[in-house]
Backbone as ProteinMPNN parsed JSONL, in Angstrom:
{"seq_chain_A": "XXXXXXXXXXXXXXXXXXXXXXXXXXXXXXXXXXXXXXXXXXXXXXXXXXXXXXXXXXXXXXXXXXXXXXXXXXXXXXXXXXXXXXXXXXXXXXXXXXXXXXXXXXXXXXXXXXXXXXXXXXXXXXXXXXXXXXXXXXXXXXXXXXXXXXXXXXXXXXXXXXXXXXXXXXXXXXXXXXXXXXXXXXXXXXXXXXXXXXX", "coords_chain_A": {"N_chain_A": [[0.839, -1.188, 0.0], [0.573, 2.195, -0.857], [2.354, 4.838, 0.695], [1.314, 7.406, 0.56], [-1.475, 7.144, 0.459], [-2.128, 6.238, 3.027], [-1.357, 8.463, 4.556], [-3.164, 10.402, 3.608], [-5.647, 9.378, 4.442], [-5.399, 9.284, 7.259], [-4.996, 12.02, 7.764], [-7.454, 13.03, 6.832], [-9.232, 11.92, 8.714], [-8.386, 13.191, 11.084], [-8.869, 15.921, 10.476], [-11.652, 15.861, 10.074], [-12.533, 15.061, 12.61], [-11.741, 17.252, 14.14], [-13.233, 19.302, 13.004], [-15.958, 18.64, 13.264], [-16.523, 17.843, 15.853], [-16.176, 15.056, 16.537], [-17.378, 11.938, 17.809], [-15.865, 9.695, 17.678], [-12.866, 8.529, 16.205], [-11.08, 6.411, 13.996], [-8.349, 4.441, 12.81], [-7.262, 1.894, 10.682], [-4.91, -0.588, 9.777], [-2.969, -2.837, 7.73], [-0.39, -4.83, 6.223], [-1.048, -4.327, 3.606], [-3.515, -2.941, 3.283], [-5.303, 0.11, 4.085], [-7.398, 1.98, 6.186], [-9.938, 4.305, 7.296], [-12.162, 5.772, 9.71], [-14.834, 7.862, 10.777], [-17.015, 8.806, 13.342], [-19.863, 10.588, 14.305], [-21.358, 12.042, 17.109], [-24.677, 12.502, 17.462], [-26.012, 13.688, 19.554], [-24.272, 15.624, 20.506], [-24.484, 17.501, 18.613], [-26.703, 18.974, 18.957], [-28.94, 17.405, 18.686], [-31.664, 15.529, 20.008], [-31.37, 12.81, 20.236], [-29.23, 11.135, 21.882], [-27.991, 8.718, 21.64], [-27.545, 8.232, 18.991], [-25.719, 8.02, 15.933], [-23.815, 9.307, 13.197], [-21.766, 8.535, 10.394], [-18.689, 8.103, 8.487], [-16.703, 6.184, 6.265], [-13.624, 5.04, 4.859], [-12.014, 2.778, 2.871], [-9.132, 1.609, 1.575], [-8.646, -0.896, -0.217], [-6.551, -3.717, -1.075], [-5.498, -5.722, -3.837], [-4.165, -8.015, -3.074], [-5.396, -8.909, -0.814], [-7.726, -9.792, -1.788], [-8.906, -12.284, -3.677], [-10.445, -12.191, -5.887], [-10.565, -9.816, -7.28], [-8.981, -7.809, -9.641], [-8.224, -5.134, -9.81], [-8.928, -3.337, -7.362], [-10.857, -0.546, -6.309], [-11.05, 2.247, -3.964], [-13.274, 1.663, -1.207], [-16.055, 3.417, -0.32], [-18.043, 4.857, 2.246], [-21.041, 5.892, 3.913], [-22.862, 6.253, 6.966], [-25.449, 5.477, 9.391], [-26.444, 5.04, 12.746], [-27.991, 3.633, 15.639], [-27.141, 3.148, 18.924], [-26.935, 1.585, 22.086], [-26.688, 0.889, 25.647], [-27.341, -2.393, 26.923], [-29.875, -3.297, 29.025], [-29.516, -4.904, 32.172], [-27.442, -6.469, 31.348], [-24.355, -6.232, 32.056], [-21.892, -4.086, 30.721], [-22.448, -4.517, 28.024], [-23.192, -3.332, 24.77], [-25.53, -2.698, 22.161], [-26.23, -2.158, 18.717], [-28.131, -0.863, 15.926], [-27.929, -0.433, 12.449], [-27.653, 1.425, 9.313], [-26.197, 1.607, 6.109], [-24.503, 3.14, 3.325], [-22.846, 2.086, 0.504], [-20.146, 2.439, -1.819], [-18.166, 1.656, -4.64], [-15.745, 0.803, -7.196], [-15.359, -2.037, -9.157], [-13.035, -3.64, -10.832], [-13.508, -1.802, -12.901], [-16.296, -1.738, -12.997], [-19.212, -0.189, -11.777], [-20.34, -0.179, -8.401], [-22.812, -0.322, -5.914], [-24.513, -0.279, -2.768], [-26.955, -0.682, -0.119], [-26.655, -1.656, 2.813], [-28.112, -3.227, 5.746], [-27.719, -3.637, 9.29], [-26.254, -5.038, 12.33], [-24.48, -4.158, 15.3], [-22.168, -4.819, 17.951], [-20.772, -4.473, 21.237], [-18.754, -5.544, 23.868], [-17.628, -5.064, 27.084], [-15.14, -6.823, 28.536], [-15.291, -8.854, 31.466], [-12.722, -8.704, 32.978], [-11.382, -7.713, 35.178], [-8.964, -6.328, 35.317], [-6.265, -3.866, 35.271], [-6.213, -2.63, 32.826], [-8.815, -2.106, 30.623], [-10.572, -4.446, 28.498], [-12.135, -4.999, 25.332], [-14.535, -6.696, 23.433], [-15.667, -6.719, 20.172], [-18.014, -6.619, 17.433], [-19.587, -6.922, 14.168], [-22.231, -7.171, 11.762], [-23.386, -6.849, 8.506], [-25.775, -6.658, 5.851], [-26.917, -6.624, 2.499], [-29.466, -7.413, 0.378], [-30.344, -8.357, -3.027], [-32.323, -6.505, -3.681], [-31.455, -4.2, -2.461], [-29.139, -3.529, -3.685], [-27.25, -1.825, -6.173], [-26.493, -0.349, -9.419], [-24.047, -2.319, -10.847], [-24.149, -4.107, -8.829], [-24.976, -7.035, -6.858], [-25.307, -8.146, -4.279], [-24.438, -7.409, -0.827], [-22.238, -8.206, 1.768], [-20.965, -8.015, 4.993], [-18.808, -8.85, 7.588], [-17.291, -8.578, 10.755], [-14.899, -8.805, 13.419], [-13.389, -7.958, 16.504], [-10.773, -7.286, 18.943], [-10.114, -5.124, 21.506], [-7.939, -3.094, 23.537], [-7.704, -0.743, 26.227], [-5.396, 1.185, 27.053], [-5.014, 3.814, 27.778], [-7.311, 6.206, 28.948], [-10.069, 6.653, 26.818], [-8.602, 6.04, 24.572], [-7.812, 3.543, 22.357], [-6.239, 0.467, 21.343], [-6.017, -2.258, 19.055], [-6.736, -5.49, 17.542], [-8.198, -6.896, 14.599], [-10.525, -8.674, 12.457], [-11.844, -8.799, 9.195], [-14.341, -9.474, 6.707], [-15.431, -8.679, 3.61], [-17.822, -8.866, 1.221], [-18.592, -7.993, -2.021], [-20.647, -8.656, -4.108], [-21.139, -9.006, -7.612], [-23.496, -8.758, -10.375], [-22.694, -10.559, -12.222], [-20.774, -12.218, -11.054], [-19.428, -13.642, -8.005], [-17.823, -11.693, -5.517], [-15.122, -11.05, -3.416], [-14.313, -8.344, -1.679], [-12.536, -7.635, 0.396], [-10.555, -9.497, 2.604], [-9.196, -9.9, 5.472], [-6.875, -9.561, 8.243], [-6.248, -6.949, 10.654], [-4.61, -4.118, 12.216], [-5.595, -1.756, 14.645], [-6.24, 1.622, 15.683], [-7.989, 3.646, 17.911], [-9.697, 6.597, 18.833], [-11.628, 8.185, 21.278], [-13.864, 10.873, 21.922]], "CA_chain_A": [[0.0, 0.0, 0.0], [1.39, 3.377, -0.967], [2.364, 5.651, 1.912], [0.502, 8.61, 0.401], [-2.869, 6.833, 0.784], [-2.237, 6.208, 4.487], [-1.282, 9.833, 5.057], [-4.405, 11.092, 3.261], [-6.739, 8.873, 5.273], [-5.183, 9.747, 8.625], [-5.23, 13.46, 7.775], [-8.892, 13.236, 6.693], [-9.862, 11.604, 10.0], [-8.052, 14.241, 12.044], [-9.58, 17.143, 10.093], [-13.082, 15.647, 10.32], [-12.757, 15.06, 14.053], [-11.578, 18.621, 14.637], [-14.257, 20.191, 12.447], [-17.334, 18.27, 13.583], [-16.609, 17.323, 17.225], [-16.468, 13.64, 16.37], [-17.403, 11.074, 18.962], [-14.889, 8.626, 17.534], [-12.124, 8.361, 14.954], [-10.258, 5.21, 14.034], [-7.541, 4.112, 11.647], [-6.842, 0.494, 10.707], [-3.903, -0.877, 8.755], [-2.155, -4.043, 7.699], [0.721, -4.599, 5.305], [-1.549, -4.018, 2.263], [-4.704, -2.085, 3.298], [-5.412, 1.168, 5.084], [-8.761, 2.492, 6.242], [-10.238, 5.266, 8.341], [-13.588, 5.956, 9.983], [-15.235, 8.931, 11.682], [-18.406, 8.738, 13.791], [-20.286, 11.808, 14.971], [-22.408, 11.885, 18.12], [-25.755, 13.444, 17.146], [-26.361, 14.415, 20.766], [-23.382, 16.772, 20.642], [-24.8, 18.436, 17.534], [-27.993, 19.58, 19.256], [-30.022, 16.459, 18.467], [-32.108, 14.916, 21.256], [-31.005, 11.39, 20.255], [-27.841, 11.067, 22.337], [-27.439, 7.416, 21.304], [-27.538, 8.12, 17.533], [-24.443, 8.4, 15.35], [-23.63, 9.254, 11.758], [-20.349, 8.306, 10.177], [-18.138, 7.914, 7.148], [-15.554, 5.28, 6.266], [-12.878, 4.932, 3.613], [-11.127, 1.619, 2.919], [-8.359, 1.446, 0.355], [-8.304, -2.31, -0.239], [-5.496, -4.161, -1.975], [-5.894, -6.972, -4.482], [-3.551, -9.15, -2.393], [-6.369, -9.376, 0.169], [-8.925, -10.174, -2.517], [-8.528, -13.2, -4.754], [-11.43, -12.104, -6.976], [-10.52, -8.494, -7.905], [-7.67, -7.473, -10.163], [-7.91, -3.721, -9.58], [-9.948, -2.763, -6.47], [-10.849, 0.88, -6.007], [-11.448, 2.464, -2.565], [-14.658, 1.485, -0.784], [-16.485, 4.602, 0.415], [-19.252, 4.54, 3.002], [-21.662, 6.767, 4.906], [-23.652, 5.365, 7.815], [-26.22, 5.988, 10.522], [-26.627, 3.941, 13.69], [-28.448, 3.871, 17.008], [-26.468, 2.162, 19.78], [-27.137, 1.882, 23.507], [-26.401, -0.203, 26.575], [-28.396, -3.384, 27.128], [-30.207, -3.379, 30.443], [-29.306, -6.161, 32.892], [-26.253, -7.165, 30.838], [-23.285, -5.265, 32.288], [-20.82, -3.938, 29.75], [-22.856, -4.837, 26.644], [-23.901, -2.358, 23.938], [-26.028, -3.197, 20.887], [-26.62, -1.104, 17.794], [-28.718, -1.175, 14.628], [-27.438, 0.589, 11.539], [-27.858, 1.402, 7.872], [-25.035, 2.184, 5.463], [-24.498, 3.24, 1.867], [-21.513, 1.717, 0.043], [-19.865, 2.644, -3.24], [-16.821, 1.411, -5.133], [-15.657, 0.264, -8.544], [-14.727, -3.349, -9.157], [-12.517, -3.895, -12.176], [-14.151, -0.892, -13.832], [-17.752, -1.788, -12.902], [-19.747, 0.531, -10.645], [-21.012, -0.998, -7.396], [-23.427, 0.424, -4.822], [-25.425, -1.079, -1.957], [-27.429, -0.065, 1.118], [-26.839, -2.756, 3.765], [-28.628, -3.058, 7.102], [-26.955, -4.539, 10.121], [-26.205, -4.974, 13.791], [-23.152, -4.062, 15.884], [-22.163, -5.117, 19.378], [-19.51, -4.279, 21.96], [-18.824, -6.076, 25.232], [-16.459, -4.887, 27.936], [-14.914, -8.118, 29.167], [-15.158, -8.781, 32.929], [-11.387, -9.24, 33.258], [-10.915, -7.189, 36.468], [-7.57, -5.917, 35.171], [-6.082, -2.422, 35.244], [-6.499, -2.181, 31.466], [-10.054, -2.72, 30.126], [-10.577, -5.12, 27.203], [-13.451, -4.951, 24.692], [-14.801, -7.557, 22.283], [-16.668, -6.058, 19.337], [-18.31, -7.275, 16.168], [-20.639, -6.326, 13.345], [-22.677, -7.909, 10.571], [-24.248, -6.062, 7.617], [-26.183, -7.411, 4.652], [-27.832, -5.997, 1.539], [-29.882, -8.348, -0.676], [-30.388, -7.814, -4.385], [-33.222, -5.338, -3.728], [-30.754, -3.041, -1.925], [-27.889, -3.387, -4.43], [-27.496, -0.967, -7.328], [-25.529, -0.394, -10.516], [-23.757, -3.707, -11.205], [-24.112, -4.901, -7.608], [-25.991, -8.067, -6.627], [-25.528, -8.193, -2.835], [-23.32, -6.952, 0.016], [-22.144, -8.871, 3.06], [-19.784, -7.629, 5.762], [-18.712, -9.326, 8.966], [-16.004, -8.263, 11.366], [-14.777, -9.038, 14.848], [-12.146, -7.368, 16.969], [-10.475, -7.244, 20.369], [-9.42, -3.874, 21.818], [-7.555, -2.776, 24.899], [-7.73, 0.7, 26.459], [-4.325, 1.494, 27.999], [-5.239, 5.196, 28.205], [-8.74, 6.501, 28.841], [-10.543, 7.154, 25.531], [-7.677, 5.677, 23.496], [-7.754, 2.089, 22.262], [-5.518, -0.221, 20.282], [-6.571, -3.59, 18.966], [-6.617, -6.266, 16.312], [-9.505, -7.298, 14.106], [-10.638, -9.422, 11.201], [-13.03, -8.423, 8.423], [-14.635, -10.097, 5.42], [-16.38, -7.851, 2.895], [-18.188, -9.388, -0.094], [-19.328, -7.05, -2.868], [-20.971, -9.494, -5.253], [-21.682, -8.402, -8.821], [-24.536, -9.538, -11.044], [-22.062, -11.577, -13.058], [-19.898, -13.117, -10.307], [-19.23, -13.363, -6.593], [-16.605, -10.906, -5.321], [-14.666, -10.711, -2.068], [-13.549, -7.104, -1.767], [-11.443, -7.635, 1.36], [-10.55, -10.603, 3.552], [-7.912, -9.588, 6.077], [-6.648, -9.112, 9.61], [-5.73, -5.588, 10.679], [-4.289, -3.473, 13.482], [-6.431, -0.564, 14.703], [-6.131, 2.628, 16.733], [-9.267, 4.366, 18.015], [-9.748, 7.668, 19.814], [-12.976, 8.643, 21.619], [-13.861, 12.255, 22.442]], "C_chain_A": [[0.876, 1.241, 0.0], [1.229, 4.258, 0.266], [1.446, 6.853, 1.789], [-0.961, 8.358, 0.727], [-3.079, 6.824, 2.296], [-2.236, 7.611, 5.065], [-2.578, 10.59, 4.782], [-5.548, 10.667, 4.168], [-6.603, 9.354, 6.707], [-5.468, 11.241, 8.737], [-6.712, 13.771, 7.67], [-9.614, 12.977, 8.004], [-9.614, 12.699, 11.023], [-8.811, 15.524, 11.746], [-11.066, 17.015, 10.399], [-13.387, 15.686, 11.808], [-12.682, 16.466, 14.618], [-12.736, 19.516, 14.216], [-15.643, 19.91, 12.994], [-17.506, 17.687, 14.984], [-16.989, 15.85, 17.214], [-16.494, 12.914, 17.704], [-16.257, 10.08, 18.9], [-14.182, 8.716, 16.186], [-11.268, 7.112, 15.104], [-9.525, 5.044, 12.718], [-7.129, 2.658, 11.771], [-5.934, 0.207, 9.523], [-3.452, -2.327, 8.853], [-1.073, -3.806, 6.653], [0.265, -4.206, 3.905], [-2.657, -2.973, 2.241], [-4.559, -0.969, 4.315], [-6.831, 1.722, 5.026], [-8.923, 3.471, 7.389], [-11.733, 5.442, 8.496], [-13.787, 7.082, 10.983], [-16.691, 8.71, 12.05], [-18.72, 9.986, 14.603], [-21.448, 11.514, 15.906], [-23.479, 12.936, 17.865], [-26.162, 14.265, 18.356], [-25.514, 15.653, 20.966], [-23.631, 17.826, 19.566], [-26.178, 19.051, 17.72], [-29.182, 18.68, 19.031], [-30.383, 15.779, 19.778], [-31.702, 13.447, 21.365], [-29.52, 11.251, 20.606], [-27.195, 9.728, 22.002], [-27.415, 7.167, 19.793], [-26.233, 8.68, 16.975], [-24.54, 8.389, 13.823], [-22.131, 9.145, 11.504], [-19.985, 8.19, 8.718], [-16.9, 7.039, 7.265], [-14.938, 5.234, 4.876], [-11.914, 3.763, 3.763], [-10.439, 1.474, 1.575], [-7.832, 0.013, 0.315], [-7.266, -2.643, -1.294], [-5.877, -5.503, -2.588], [-5.223, -8.203, -3.87], [-4.447, -9.707, -1.291], [-7.728, -9.647, -0.465], [-8.514, -11.036, -3.698], [-9.436, -13.065, -5.98], [-11.443, -10.753, -7.673], [-9.096, -8.225, -8.389], [-7.252, -6.059, -9.818], [-8.981, -3.097, -8.693], [-9.759, -1.265, -6.291], [-11.312, 1.08, -4.563], [-12.944, 2.261, -2.341], [-15.028, 2.664, 0.1], [-17.855, 4.345, 1.033], [-19.722, 5.728, 3.823], [-22.641, 5.907, 5.694], [-24.434, 6.142, 8.861], [-26.529, 4.811, 11.437], [-27.186, 4.463, 15.006], [-27.863, 2.76, 17.866], [-26.618, 2.56, 21.238], [-26.809, 0.658, 24.344], [-27.611, -1.121, 26.709], [-28.637, -3.514, 28.631], [-29.999, -4.8, 30.961], [-28.171, -7.005, 32.306], [-25.076, -6.196, 30.96], [-22.228, -5.275, 31.183], [-21.191, -4.178, 28.308], [-23.604, -3.681, 26.0], [-24.323, -3.03, 22.641], [-26.448, -2.03, 20.011], [-27.226, -1.655, 16.527], [-28.337, -0.057, 13.664], [-27.838, 0.37, 10.099], [-26.683, 2.131, 7.238], [-25.282, 2.297, 3.966], [-23.063, 3.042, 1.406], [-21.367, 2.026, -1.439], [-18.4, 2.331, -3.533], [-16.894, 1.036, -6.604], [-14.843, -1.017, -8.494], [-14.313, -3.684, -10.579], [-13.262, -3.081, -13.225], [-15.66, -0.865, -13.782], [-18.227, -1.077, -11.634], [-20.518, -0.385, -9.706], [-21.55, -0.102, -6.293], [-24.392, -0.498, -4.082], [-25.791, -0.308, -0.698], [-27.694, -1.182, 2.127], [-27.409, -2.307, 5.105], [-27.871, -4.018, 8.011], [-27.039, -4.27, 11.602], [-24.746, -4.904, 14.223], [-23.25, -4.309, 17.384], [-20.776, -4.858, 19.956], [-19.702, -4.754, 23.395], [-17.52, -5.779, 25.952], [-16.269, -6.163, 28.74], [-14.702, -7.961, 30.67], [-13.817, -9.351, 33.392], [-10.831, -8.799, 34.61], [-9.42, -6.86, 36.445], [-7.488, -4.394, 35.145], [-6.416, -1.841, 33.873], [-7.768, -2.872, 30.97], [-9.853, -3.352, 28.752], [-12.005, -5.153, 26.664], [-13.481, -5.92, 23.51], [-15.901, -6.907, 21.46], [-16.851, -6.801, 18.022], [-19.438, -6.579, 15.436], [-20.985, -7.266, 12.198], [-23.654, -7.031, 9.799], [-24.548, -6.86, 6.355], [-27.132, -6.58, 3.806], [-28.191, -7.033, 0.483], [-29.923, -7.642, -2.032], [-31.241, -6.548, -4.462], [-32.544, -4.072, -3.231], [-29.358, -2.883, -2.537], [-28.18, -2.68, -5.748], [-26.312, -0.994, -8.288], [-25.292, -1.849, -10.891], [-23.739, -4.631, -9.998], [-25.252, -5.904, -7.515], [-26.332, -8.186, -5.143], [-24.273, -7.688, -2.123], [-23.381, -7.701, 1.33], [-20.859, -8.434, 3.741], [-19.873, -8.212, 7.161], [-17.332, -8.959, 9.494], [-16.068, -8.515, 12.865], [-13.425, -8.487, 15.292], [-12.01, -7.44, 18.482], [-9.622, -6.011, 20.625], [-8.987, -3.851, 23.275], [-7.448, -1.263, 25.014], [-6.66, 1.071, 27.485], [-4.402, 2.907, 28.554], [-6.718, 5.491, 28.024], [-9.054, 7.174, 27.513], [-9.57, 6.906, 24.387], [-7.507, 4.16, 23.491], [-6.817, 1.645, 21.143], [-6.067, -1.641, 20.227], [-6.259, -4.263, 17.651], [-8.016, -6.688, 15.894], [-9.406, -8.083, 12.821], [-11.912, -8.99, 10.503], [-13.105, -9.236, 7.142], [-15.729, -9.26, 4.776], [-16.594, -8.436, 1.508], [-19.029, -8.357, -0.829], [-19.667, -7.764, -4.177], [-21.573, -8.686, -6.404], [-22.772, -9.289, -9.41], [-23.945, -10.707, -11.813], [-21.204, -12.57, -12.292], [-19.837, -12.702, -8.841], [-17.865, -12.705, -6.387], [-16.338, -10.73, -3.833], [-13.802, -9.471, -2.181], [-12.348, -7.129, -0.839], [-11.624, -8.775, 2.348], [-9.215, -10.528, 4.284], [-8.003, -9.333, 7.578], [-6.071, -7.706, 9.562], [-5.433, -5.162, 12.115], [-5.024, -2.128, 13.501], [-6.073, 0.321, 15.887], [-7.425, 3.429, 16.731], [-9.181, 5.389, 19.122], [-11.188, 8.092, 20.016], [-12.876, 10.026, 22.265], [-15.13, 12.523, 23.231]], "O_chain_A": [[1.825, 1.328, 0.779], [0.135, 4.408, 0.808], [0.858, 7.288, 2.779], [-1.637, 9.259, 1.224], [-4.082, 7.337, 2.791], [-3.023, 7.918, 5.96], [-3.042, 11.344, 5.637], [-6.332, 11.504, 4.614], [-7.584, 9.786, 7.311], [-6.106, 11.682, 9.693], [-7.195, 14.681, 8.344], [-10.515, 13.73, 8.372], [-10.527, 13.092, 11.749], [-9.343, 16.153, 12.661], [-11.676, 17.947, 10.922], [-14.384, 16.276, 12.225], [-13.478, 16.831, 15.484], [-13.168, 20.383, 14.975], [-16.433, 20.837, 13.175], [-18.544, 17.091, 15.272], [-17.992, 15.448, 17.803], [-15.73, 13.234, 18.614], [-15.731, 9.665, 19.932], [-14.814, 8.948, 15.156], [-10.792, 6.795, 16.194], [-10.005, 5.447, 11.659], [-6.694, 2.224, 12.838], [-6.158, 0.693, 8.414], [-3.539, -2.956, 9.907], [-0.869, -2.665, 6.238], [1.088, -3.794, 3.087], [-2.745, -2.193, 1.292], [-3.801, -1.078, 5.279], [-7.392, 1.908, 3.947], [-8.14, 3.467, 8.339], [-12.488, 5.282, 7.537], [-13.004, 7.239, 11.92], [-17.52, 8.455, 11.176], [-17.948, 10.39, 15.473], [-22.4, 10.826, 15.538], [-23.227, 14.13, 18.029], [-26.607, 15.404, 18.216], [-25.983, 16.637, 21.537], [-23.055, 18.913, 19.606], [-26.761, 19.584, 16.776], [-30.323, 19.122, 19.166], [-29.498, 15.481, 20.581], [-31.688, 12.892, 22.464], [-28.664, 11.25, 19.721], [-25.972, 9.606, 22.07], [-27.279, 6.023, 19.357], [-25.708, 9.677, 17.471], [-25.25, 7.572, 13.237], [-21.323, 9.611, 12.308], [-20.843, 8.181, 7.836], [-16.144, 7.135, 8.232], [-15.624, 5.368, 3.862], [-11.089, 3.752, 4.677], [-11.091, 1.242, 0.556], [-6.716, -0.26, 0.755], [-7.124, -1.93, -2.287], [-6.51, -6.329, -1.93], [-5.664, -9.325, -4.118], [-4.277, -10.853, -0.877], [-8.746, -9.722, 0.223], [-7.845, -10.561, -4.616], [-9.226, -13.738, -6.989], [-12.252, -10.548, -8.578], [-8.132, -8.393, -7.643], [-6.076, -5.797, -9.562], [-9.86, -2.397, -9.197], [-8.637, -0.782, -6.141], [-11.912, 0.173, -3.986], [-13.769, 2.636, -3.175], [-14.405, 2.893, 1.137], [-18.713, 3.702, 0.429], [-18.912, 6.482, 4.362], [-23.192, 4.944, 5.161], [-24.13, 7.293, 9.172], [-26.838, 3.715, 10.967], [-26.893, 5.582, 15.427], [-28.058, 1.578, 17.583], [-26.45, 3.727, 21.591], [-26.669, -0.453, 23.832], [-28.756, -0.679, 26.619], [-27.72, -3.803, 29.4], [-30.277, -5.773, 30.261], [-27.967, -8.142, 32.733], [-24.834, -5.412, 30.042], [-21.742, -6.328, 30.772], [-20.334, -4.056, 27.432], [-24.525, -3.117, 26.589], [-23.578, -3.834, 22.08], [-26.963, -1.028, 20.507], [-26.897, -2.759, 16.093], [-28.409, 1.122, 14.011], [-28.294, -0.705, 9.71], [-26.222, 3.148, 7.757], [-26.159, 1.632, 3.414], [-22.161, 3.745, 1.86], [-22.314, 1.898, -2.215], [-17.509, 2.697, -2.766], [-17.977, 0.963, -7.184], [-13.782, -1.075, -7.874], [-15.156, -3.978, -11.427], [-13.606, -3.586, -14.293], [-16.27, -0.041, -14.463], [-17.709, -1.33, -10.546], [-21.258, -1.261, -10.152], [-20.841, 0.771, -5.791], [-25.008, -1.381, -4.679], [-25.066, 0.584, -0.258], [-28.837, -1.612, 2.281], [-27.217, -1.17, 5.536], [-27.431, -5.08, 7.572], [-27.783, -3.406, 12.065], [-23.877, -5.511, 13.598], [-24.279, -4.043, 18.005], [-19.758, -4.999, 19.279], [-20.685, -4.41, 24.051], [-16.445, -6.179, 25.506], [-17.133, -6.542, 29.531], [-14.011, -7.04, 31.105], [-13.774, -10.353, 34.105], [-9.915, -9.429, 35.138], [-8.706, -7.084, 37.423], [-8.505, -3.712, 35.014], [-6.851, -0.695, 33.77], [-7.804, -4.1, 30.899], [-9.067, -2.862, 27.942], [-12.963, -5.31, 27.421], [-12.56, -5.95, 22.693], [-16.96, -6.577, 21.994], [-15.961, -7.516, 17.563], [-20.153, -5.754, 16.004], [-20.154, -8.044, 11.731], [-24.628, -6.529, 10.361], [-23.717, -7.62, 5.857], [-28.033, -5.918, 4.323], [-27.31, -7.493, -0.243], [-29.574, -6.467, -2.145], [-30.925, -5.627, -5.216], [-33.001, -2.972, -3.542], [-28.502, -2.193, -1.982], [-29.222, -2.902, -6.365], [-25.272, -1.586, -8.002], [-26.245, -2.554, -11.224], [-23.364, -5.798, -10.111], [-26.349, -5.667, -8.021], [-27.502, -8.312, -4.782], [-23.205, -7.556, -2.72], [-24.445, -7.821, 1.937], [-19.786, -8.475, 3.139], [-20.895, -8.081, 7.835], [-16.337, -9.023, 8.772], [-17.127, -8.449, 13.488], [-12.444, -8.542, 14.55], [-12.989, -7.626, 19.205], [-8.546, -5.858, 20.047], [-9.588, -4.5, 24.131], [-7.142, -0.577, 24.039], [-6.972, 1.254, 28.662], [-3.923, 3.179, 29.655], [-7.315, 5.063, 27.036], [-8.397, 8.14, 27.124], [-9.71, 7.514, 23.325], [-7.109, 3.567, 24.494], [-6.628, 2.341, 20.145], [-6.529, -2.17, 21.239], [-5.613, -3.695, 16.771], [-8.911, -6.822, 16.73], [-8.355, -8.151, 12.184], [-12.95, -8.83, 11.146], [-12.089, -9.631, 6.569], [-16.827, -9.14, 5.32], [-15.661, -8.498, 0.707], [-20.055, -7.904, -0.321], [-19.055, -7.51, -5.215], [-22.405, -7.803, -6.195], [-22.946, -10.433, -8.99], [-24.609, -11.72, -12.031], [-20.921, -13.655, -12.801], [-20.151, -11.566, -8.485], [-16.876, -13.104, -7.001], [-17.218, -10.312, -3.08], [-12.693, -9.526, -2.712], [-11.259, -6.698, -1.221], [-12.72, -8.99, 2.867], [-8.208, -11.029, 3.785], [-9.046, -8.948, 8.107], [-5.477, -7.307, 8.56], [-5.925, -5.748, 13.079], [-5.071, -1.436, 12.484], [-5.661, -0.156, 16.945], [-7.903, 3.842, 15.674], [-8.668, 5.113, 20.207], [-11.904, 8.336, 19.045], [-11.958, 10.316, 23.032], [-15.314, 13.626, 23.747]]}, "name": "protein", "num_of_chains": 1, "seq": "XXXXXXXXXXXXXXXXXXXXXXXXXXXXXXXXXXXXXXXXXXXXXXXXXXXXXXXXXXXXXXXXXXXXXXXXXXXXXXXXXXXXXXXXXXXXXXXXXXXXXXXXXXXXXXXXXXXXXXXXXXXXXXXXXXXXXXXXXXXXXXXXXXXXXXXXXXXXXXXXXXXXXXXXXXXXXXXXXXXXXXXXXXXXXXXXXXXXXXX"}
């Protein structure tokens, strides 16, 4: 992955966080891919829904982490989600979300609007450093896929630690399928290292 892409994504996350009072920014990398995400807390923007978030993500995938794409273009996303603590289950948060995805796959336009669920559990480790297990699953059937898209499926799981309050580091795994009308496509299938800052 070219260094200039990583610098652009990190700079975009920092600028967005500074400009819009982001609730969360994160950057994830491996030896081939780099991605960034910003989530904004609607409650801090004057909205009564303090548990609602809007966000944007950019993933510059590499064909070495996709056996079905010769020339992957960046996957761009905007999202909205409602997430809150689950009563009577200490440390557990659940969220429901909707996203809009766009990319080009070997020159073919791809778009989808997946729906999904996200979860985060603070592990009861009783250690000085908190640990969090998180995951997500999103799916868009044919009715919610556009241009040359047929369906969208995304699953990811990660483990974070919080050595400093509001700052996390962790590892994760993601599988993103962006199937076309003509063939099944895995956009990204990879492990990654992540840094996340909460404000």
